[in-house]
Backbone as CSV, one residue per row, in Angstrom:
resi,resn,N_x,N_y,N_z,CA_x,CA_y,CA_z,C_x,C_y,C_z
1,UNK,103.353,106.938,88.946,102.165,106.189,89.953,102.326,107.191,90.998
2,UNK,103.485,108.090,91.643,103.032,108.776,92.334,101.415,110.210,92.083
3,UNK,101.083,110.298,90.899,100.175,111.001,90.216,98.966,110.117,90.584
4,UNK,98.820,108.843,89.624,97.628,108.051,89.975,97.710,108.101,91.360
5,UNK,98.259,107.794,91.793,97.922,108.049,94.001,97.897,108.480,94.432
6,UNK,97.757,110.047,94.306,97.682,110.971,94.982,96.030,111.063,94.358
7,UNK,95.075,110.623,93.297,94.290,111.472,93.233,93.186,109.881,93.563
8,UNK,93.969,109.397,94.682,92.872,107.894,95.460,92.635,108.116,96.922
9,UNK,91.251,108.600,97.329,90.841,108.993,98.436,90.751,107.548,99.343
10,UNK,92.290,107.247,99.783,92.120,106.075,100.880,94.005,106.361,101.215
11,UNK,94.481,105.677,101.811,95.692,105.461,102.641,96.497,105.245,102.627
12,UNK,97.256,105.018,100.754,98.220,104.394,99.857,98.854,105.221,99.837
13,UNK,99.794,104.502,98.990,101.587,105.348,98.101,101.786,105.164,97.393
14,UNK,102.620,105.348,96.844,103.559,103.993,95.858,104.383,104.129,96.532
15,UNK,105.158,102.944,96.035,106.244,102.408,96.347,106.684,101.579,94.860
16,UNK,108.583,101.329,94.926,108.732,100.576,94.388,108.576,99.265,94.168
17,UNK,108.512,98.007,93.345,108.753,96.269,93.743,109.061,96.227,94.895
18,UNK,110.541,96.144,94.726,111.316,96.365,95.927,110.766,96.941,97.236
19,UNK,110.893,97.848,97.590,110.034,98.140,98.514,108.775,97.660,99.033
20,UNK,107.857,96.517,97.881,106.332,96.071,98.496,106.651,95.173,98.744
21,UNK,108.041,94.412,98.528,108.465,92.920,98.419,108.729,92.950,100.024
22,UNK,110.062,94.431,100.992,110.424,94.406,101.806,109.453,94.537,102.779
23,UNK,108.196,95.679,102.313,107.378,95.648,103.886,106.389,94.973,103.242
24,UNK,105.755,93.843,102.916,104.726,93.237,102.666,104.881,91.619,103.612
25,UNK,103.998,92.245,104.415,103.799,89.773,104.850,103.445,88.774,103.885
26,UNK,102.400,89.730,103.239,101.826,88.848,101.821,101.945,89.492,100.947
27,UNK,103.140,89.490,99.533,103.090,89.760,98.413,102.463,89.329,97.003
28,UNK,102.117,89.628,96.623,101.269,89.620,95.182,102.225,89.599,93.493
29,UNK,102.946,88.537,93.198,103.899,88.400,92.410,102.681,88.324,91.099
30,UNK,103.146,89.923,90.314,102.501,89.715,88.930,103.457,90.523,87.643
31,UNK,103.692,89.871,87.504,105.340,90.043,86.474,104.893,89.260,85.009
32,UNK,105.428,89.536,84.169,105.265,88.612,82.888,106.547,87.711,83.046
33,UNK,106.142,86.353,82.541,107.035,85.674,82.945,108.312,86.283,82.615
34,UNK,108.832,86.326,81.786,110.419,86.608,81.305,110.776,87.088,82.203
35,UNK,110.517,87.962,83.688,111.039,88.550,84.506,111.748,88.621,86.095
36,UNK,110.960,86.894,86.034,111.245,85.568,86.953,111.886,86.612,87.992
37,UNK,112.927,85.885,86.782,114.506,86.481,87.525,115.002,87.525,88.019
38,UNK,114.310,88.456,87.812,114.727,89.203,88.565,113.491,90.305,90.154
39,UNK,112.812,88.829,90.487,112.109,88.958,92.139,113.386,89.085,92.727
40,UNK,113.396,89.482,94.129,113.696,90.166,95.051,114.325,89.773,96.155
41,UNK,114.815,88.297,95.712,114.606,87.122,96.608,115.191,87.486,97.792
42,UNK,115.592,88.204,98.141,116.474,87.811,99.622,114.812,88.702,100.697
43,UNK,114.236,89.954,99.741,113.177,90.596,100.639,112.536,89.251,100.373
44,UNK,111.976,88.756,99.561,110.747,88.159,99.428,110.738,86.499,100.281
45,UNK,112.277,85.978,100.306,112.252,85.102,101.865,111.089,84.981,102.996
46,UNK,110.940,84.347,103.313,110.193,83.661,104.597,109.182,85.020,104.603
47,UNK,108.318,85.079,102.863,107.144,86.041,102.630,106.107,84.502,101.986
48,UNK,104.739,84.942,102.326,104.097,83.719,101.572,103.242,85.255,100.219
49,UNK,103.976,84.478,99.412,103.356,85.061,97.365,103.231,84.607,97.020
50,UNK,101.923,84.942,96.425,100.752,85.349,95.701,101.343,85.227,94.327
51,UNK,101.492,84.224,93.707,101.844,84.379,92.539,101.047,83.923,91.667
52,UNK,100.464,84.663,90.747,99.651,85.534,89.353,99.724,84.876,88.311
53,UNK,101.656,84.877,87.999,102.397,85.344,86.579,100.833,84.315,86.160
54,UNK,100.816,84.269,84.424,100.563,83.024,83.765,101.608,83.114,82.257
55,UNK,101.701,83.024,81.821,103.702,82.759,80.734,102.711,83.316,79.432
56,UNK,102.931,84.366,78.600,102.107,83.943,76.850,103.203,84.060,76.107
57,UNK,103.690,83.436,75.564,104.653,83.141,75.005,104.909,84.494,73.615
58,UNK,103.899,85.108,73.472,103.809,86.560,72.186,104.038,87.043,73.029
59,UNK,104.241,87.262,74.481,104.330,88.398,75.264,106.010,88.224,76.023
60,UNK,106.311,86.563,76.584,107.293,86.772,77.148,107.882,85.794,76.371
61,UNK,108.160,85.486,75.362,109.204,84.932,74.653,108.661,83.136,74.944
62,UNK,109.399,82.849,73.918,109.360,81.050,74.796,110.075,80.575,75.506
63,UNK,110.417,80.162,76.367,110.560,79.328,77.516,110.874,77.787,77.359
64,UNK,112.296,77.159,76.943,111.967,76.011,76.528,111.055,75.245,77.381
65,UNK,111.893,75.080,78.865,111.157,74.768,80.480,109.716,74.263,80.177
66,UNK,109.540,75.716,80.105,107.369,75.943,80.183,106.914,75.461,78.529
67,UNK,107.650,75.057,77.835,107.580,74.452,75.947,107.136,73.366,76.241
68,UNK,108.366,71.984,77.394,108.141,71.051,77.145,107.689,70.028,78.515
69,UNK,107.439,71.744,79.413,105.878,70.830,79.896,107.312,70.004,81.472
70,UNK,108.701,70.791,80.712,109.569,70.291,82.461,109.590,70.228,83.904
71,UNK,108.449,72.017,83.429,108.611,72.428,84.662,106.947,74.132,84.701
72,UNK,106.815,74.600,85.280,105.768,75.785,85.566,106.242,77.084,85.925
73,UNK,105.366,77.306,85.303,105.433,79.078,85.982,105.939,79.376,87.366
74,UNK,105.034,78.584,87.839,105.108,78.756,89.410,106.201,78.526,89.634
75,UNK,106.854,76.731,89.258,108.081,76.709,89.958,109.669,77.098,89.622
76,UNK,109.222,78.361,88.409,109.929,79.057,88.298,110.152,80.431,89.566
77,UNK,109.728,80.666,89.450,108.533,81.970,90.599,109.762,81.419,92.276
78,UNK,108.631,79.903,92.371,109.594,79.861,93.470,110.954,79.103,93.932
79,UNK,111.505,78.906,92.728,112.938,78.958,92.608,114.028,80.093,92.697
80,UNK,113.136,81.493,92.611,113.964,82.159,92.326,113.657,83.170,93.401
81,UNK,112.864,82.586,94.059,112.992,83.444,95.845,113.078,82.891,97.027
82,UNK,112.723,81.466,96.490,112.602,80.525,97.755,112.175,80.850,99.220
83,UNK,110.957,80.986,98.554,109.852,80.944,99.666,108.932,80.636,100.071
84,UNK,107.384,80.271,99.904,106.489,79.804,99.886,105.677,80.208,98.954
85,UNK,104.524,80.014,97.789,104.223,80.384,96.467,102.172,80.098,97.061
86,UNK,101.904,80.707,96.740,100.207,80.159,96.566,99.964,81.276,94.771
87,UNK,99.779,79.663,94.303,99.214,80.216,92.888,97.341,81.041,92.980
88,UNK,97.432,81.903,92.594,96.051,82.608,92.559,96.334,83.121,91.069
89,UNK,94.892,82.956,91.381,94.284,84.316,90.328,95.052,83.600,88.692
90,UNK,94.667,82.118,87.968,95.434,81.637,87.300,94.495,81.224,85.853
91,UNK,94.747,82.692,84.875,94.054,82.042,83.912,94.454,82.296,82.917
92,UNK,94.149,80.919,81.743,94.574,81.642,79.829,93.744,80.479,79.510
93,UNK,94.282,81.102,78.490,92.633,81.531,76.996,93.358,79.593,76.773
């Protein structure tokens, strides 16, 4: 990322996902659904999280709870972070 950021003519910097979670008051989460359990819960607590996750079984693998409609990807994000989420930029084929 540092090389990409170096070419941007704006005040930006490269950081890890955990750094971004720690820094931001509003954090956008855009990850494959299979990685929801890896979200830095402590760093996202009491933040507003914009959840843009869309689950695609061919990319993320099968998820029994999503397949049987007993939960949604946003409910999984909410359970993983114990915070506040806003579902946004949702798009499915």
